C-alpha positions as a Markdown table, in Angstrom:
| # | Residue | x | y | z |
|---|---|---|---|---|
| 1 | Met | 17.1 | -10.0 | 17.4 |
| 2 | His | 15.1 | -6.8 | 17.9 |
| 3 | Arg | 12.0 | -6.2 | 15.8 |
| 4 | Ala | 13.6 | -3.3 | 14.0 |
| 5 | Glu | 16.6 | -5.4 | 13.0 |
| 6 | Leu | 14.3 | -8.2 | 11.9 |
| 7 | Ile | 12.3 | -5.8 | 9.7 |
| 8 | Val | 15.5 | -4.4 | 8.1 |
| 9 | Lys | 16.8 | -7.9 | 7.4 |
| 10 | Ile | 13.6 | -9.0 | 5.9 |
| 11 | Ala | 13.3 | -6.0 | 3.7 |
| 12 | Ala | 16.8 | -6.6 | 2.4 |
| 13 | Leu | 15.9 | -10.2 | 1.7 |
| 14 | Leu | 12.8 | -9.2 | -0.1 |
| 15 | Val | 14.8 | -6.8 | -2.3 |
| 16 | Met | 17.3 | -9.6 | -3.0 |
| 17 | Val | 14.6 | -12.1 | -3.9 |
| 18 | Ile | 12.2 | -10.0 | -6.0 |
| 19 | Gly | 13.9 | -6.8 | -6.8 |
| 20 | Gly | 14.9 | -5.8 | -10.2 |
| 21 | Ser | 14.4 | -9.1 | -12.0 |
| 22 | Ser | 12.6 | -9.2 | -15.3 |
| 23 | Ala | 12.7 | -12.7 | -16.6 |
| 24 | Ala | 8.9 | -13.0 | -17.1 |
| 25 | Met | 6.8 | -10.8 | -19.3 |
| 26 | Asp | 3.5 | -9.1 | -18.3 |
| 27 | Ser | 0.3 | -8.9 | -20.4 |
| 28 | Ser | 1.1 | -5.4 | -21.5 |
| 29 | Gln | 4.8 | -6.0 | -22.2 |
| 30 | Asp | 5.6 | -2.4 | -21.5 |
| 31 | Arg | 7.7 | -2.4 | -18.3 |
| 32 | Gly | 10.5 | -4.8 | -19.1 |
| 33 | Gly | 8.9 | -7.8 | -17.5 |
| 34 | Ala | 7.0 | -6.2 | -14.7 |
| 35 | Val | 3.4 | -7.4 | -14.0 |
| 36 | Asp | 0.7 | -4.8 | -14.1 |
| 37 | Val | -1.1 | -6.2 | -11.1 |
| 38 | Cys | -4.1 | -3.8 | -11.3 |
| 39 | Ala | -4.7 | -4.9 | -15.0 |
| 40 | Leu | -4.2 | -8.5 | -14.1 |
| 41 | Leu | -6.7 | -8.3 | -11.2 |
| 42 | Pro | -9.1 | -5.5 | -12.0 |
| 43 | Arg | -11.0 | -3.6 | -9.3 |
| 44 | Glu | -14.3 | -5.3 | -10.2 |
| 45 | Glu | -12.8 | -8.8 | -9.8 |
| 46 | Ala | -11.0 | -7.9 | -6.6 |
| 47 | Ser | -14.3 | -6.4 | -5.2 |
| 48 | Lys | -16.1 | -9.7 | -6.0 |
| 49 | Ile | -13.4 | -11.8 | -4.3 |
| 50 | Leu | -13.2 | -9.5 | -1.2 |
| 51 | Gly | -17.0 | -9.1 | -1.0 |
| 52 | Tyr | -17.0 | -5.3 | -0.9 |
| 53 | Pro | -16.4 | -2.5 | -3.4 |
| 54 | Val | -12.8 | -1.3 | -3.7 |
| 55 | Arg | -10.7 | 1.3 | -5.5 |
| 56 | Ala | -7.6 | 0.1 | -7.2 |
| 57 | Arg | -4.4 | 2.1 | -7.2 |
| 58 | Pro | -1.2 | 0.9 | -9.1 |
| 59 | Asn | 2.3 | 1.5 | -7.8 |
| 60 | Thr | 5.6 | 0.8 | -9.4 |
| 61 | Arg | 8.3 | 0.3 | -6.8 |
| 62 | Ser | 11.8 | 1.5 | -7.2 |
| 63 | Asp | 13.1 | -2.1 | -6.5 |
| 64 | Gly | 11.4 | -3.6 | -9.5 |
| 65 | Pro | 8.1 | -5.3 | -8.5 |
| 66 | Thr | 4.7 | -3.6 | -9.1 |
| 67 | Glu | 1.8 | -3.6 | -6.8 |
| 68 | Cys | -1.9 | -2.7 | -6.7 |
| 69 | Ser | -3.6 | -1.4 | -3.6 |
| 70 | Tyr | -7.3 | -2.2 | -3.2 |
| 71 | Ala | -9.0 | 0.0 | -0.7 |
| 72 | Gly | -12.6 | -0.2 | 0.5 |
| 73 | Ser | -14.5 | 2.8 | 1.9 |
| 74 | Thr | -15.3 | 1.0 | 5.2 |
| 75 | Ala | -13.3 | -2.3 | 5.0 |
| 76 | Gly | -9.6 | -2.8 | 5.3 |
| 77 | Asn | -7.0 | -2.3 | 2.5 |
| 78 | Val | -5.2 | -5.0 | 0.6 |
| 79 | Thr | -2.0 | -4.6 | -1.4 |
| 80 | Val | -0.9 | -7.3 | -3.9 |
| 81 | Met | 2.7 | -7.3 | -5.2 |
| 82 | Val | 4.1 | -9.5 | -7.9 |
| 83 | Gly | 7.8 | -10.0 | -8.4 |
| 84 | Thr | 9.2 | -11.7 | -11.5 |
| 85 | Gly | 12.1 | -13.9 | -12.2 |
| 86 | Thr | 12.2 | -15.7 | -8.9 |
| 87 | Pro | 13.0 | -19.4 | -9.3 |
| 88 | Lys | 11.6 | -21.8 | -6.7 |
| 89 | Ala | 15.0 | -22.5 | -5.1 |
| 90 | Lys | 15.6 | -18.8 | -4.6 |
| 91 | Trp | 12.2 | -18.4 | -3.0 |
| 92 | Asp | 12.7 | -21.4 | -0.8 |
| 93 | Thr | 16.0 | -19.9 | 0.4 |
| 94 | Phe | 14.2 | -16.6 | 1.2 |
| 95 | Met | 11.6 | -18.5 | 3.2 |
| 96 | Lys | 14.3 | -20.3 | 5.1 |
| 97 | Glu | 16.1 | -17.1 | 5.8 |
| 98 | Leu | 12.9 | -15.5 | 7.1 |
| 99 | Lys | 12.4 | -18.4 | 9.5 |
| 100 | Glu | 16.1 | -18.2 | 10.6 |
| 101 | Ser | 15.7 | -14.5 | 11.2 |
| 102 | Gly | 12.9 | -15.2 | 13.7 |
| 103 | Ala | 9.8 | -14.8 | 11.5 |
| 104 | Ser | 6.9 | -17.0 | 12.5 |
| 105 | Leu | 5.7 | -18.5 | 9.2 |
| 106 | Glu | 2.6 | -20.7 | 8.9 |
| 107 | Ala | 2.0 | -22.8 | 5.8 |
| 108 | Ala | -1.0 | -21.9 | 3.6 |
| 109 | Ser | -1.8 | -25.1 | 1.7 |
| 110 | Gly | -3.1 | -25.2 | -1.8 |
| 111 | Val | -1.6 | -21.9 | -3.0 |
| 112 | Gly | 0.7 | -22.0 | -5.9 |
| 113 | Asp | 4.0 | -23.9 | -5.5 |
| 114 | Gly | 4.1 | -23.0 | -1.8 |
| 115 | Ala | 2.8 | -20.2 | 0.4 |
| 116 | Phe | 3.2 | -19.0 | 4.0 |
| 117 | Phe | 1.5 | -16.5 | 6.2 |
| 118 | Trp | 3.8 | -14.2 | 8.1 |
| 119 | Asp | 1.5 | -13.0 | 10.9 |
| 120 | Ala | -2.2 | -12.8 | 10.1 |
| 121 | His | -1.8 | -10.0 | 7.7 |
| 122 | Arg | 0.8 | -11.0 | 5.1 |
| 123 | Leu | 0.8 | -13.9 | 2.6 |
| 124 | Tyr | 3.9 | -14.9 | 0.6 |
| 125 | Ala | 3.2 | -17.3 | -2.3 |
| 126 | His | 5.3 | -18.6 | -5.2 |
| 127 | Thr | 4.4 | -20.0 | -8.6 |
| 128 | Thr | 6.7 | -20.8 | -11.6 |
| 129 | Thr | 9.0 | -17.7 | -11.5 |
| 130 | Tyr | 6.7 | -15.3 | -9.7 |
| 131 | Gln | 6.6 | -14.3 | -6.0 |
| 132 | Ile | 3.2 | -12.9 | -4.9 |
| 133 | Thr | 2.8 | -11.0 | -1.7 |
| 134 | Val | -0.6 | -10.1 | -0.3 |
| 135 | Ser | -0.5 | -7.6 | 2.5 |
| 136 | Thr | -3.7 | -6.8 | 4.4 |
| 137 | Thr | -4.6 | -4.0 | 6.7 |
| 138 | Pro | -7.8 | -5.2 | 8.3 |
| 139 | Ser | -10.2 | -2.8 | 9.9 |
| 140 | Pro | -10.8 | -3.0 | 13.7 |
| 141 | Gly | -13.1 | -6.0 | 14.4 |
| 142 | Asp | -12.4 | -7.8 | 11.2 |
| 143 | Asp | -12.5 | -11.6 | 11.4 |
| 144 | Leu | -8.9 | -12.6 | 10.8 |
| 145 | Ser | -9.9 | -16.0 | 9.4 |
| 146 | Lys | -11.9 | -14.1 | 6.7 |
| 147 | Val | -8.9 | -11.7 | 6.1 |
| 148 | Arg | -6.7 | -14.8 | 5.6 |
| 149 | Ala | -9.3 | -16.4 | 3.3 |
| 150 | Asn | -9.4 | -13.2 | 1.2 |
| 151 | Ala | -5.6 | -13.1 | 0.9 |
| 152 | Ile | -5.6 | -16.7 | -0.3 |
| 153 | Ala | -8.4 | -16.1 | -2.7 |
| 154 | Leu | -6.6 | -13.1 | -4.2 |
| 155 | Ala | -3.3 | -15.0 | -4.5 |
| 156 | Lys | -5.0 | -17.9 | -6.2 |
| 157 | Ala | -6.7 | -15.5 | -8.7 |
| 158 | Ile | -3.4 | -13.9 | -9.5 |
| 159 | Ile | -1.7 | -17.3 | -9.8 |
| 160 | Ala | -4.4 | -18.6 | -12.2 |
| 161 | Lys | -3.9 | -15.5 | -14.4 |
| 162 | Leu | -0.1 | -15.7 | -14.3 |
| 163 | Lys | -0.2 | -19.4 | -15.4 |
| 164 | Gly | -3.0 | -18.8 | -17.9 |
């Protein structure tokens, strides 16, 4: 399968798994079940986890989930997305379909009910009925093990708040 076909298939799977669902409620209760990621993980807390100051910019996607982009002035950017209403079985099916489509997934232990890195820059995690995606855009020369550790730390912080 060509890379472009893989990307299209994975995007369609993502929309299927996390798009448009509203089974869980956010802390502000104002978007029909969407999670306000920037409110859940404020800029100050994200800066502390990442180890550098960031700006936080919220974005509501047309397919349902919300995301927050954390951008540093000299360091790479990180976008955290939280989709709601995703039972574990549906998430497991999504991961299986990603693998069958040729995605190289690496387990990330100790994160929620399950988590996988898809390349060094994207972490998919699941907890209760939430799917968390942490996408990173490292700066040239960034230590990829640190990038992954940051993605895991952000996912764990989000998961703790979703469960709390």
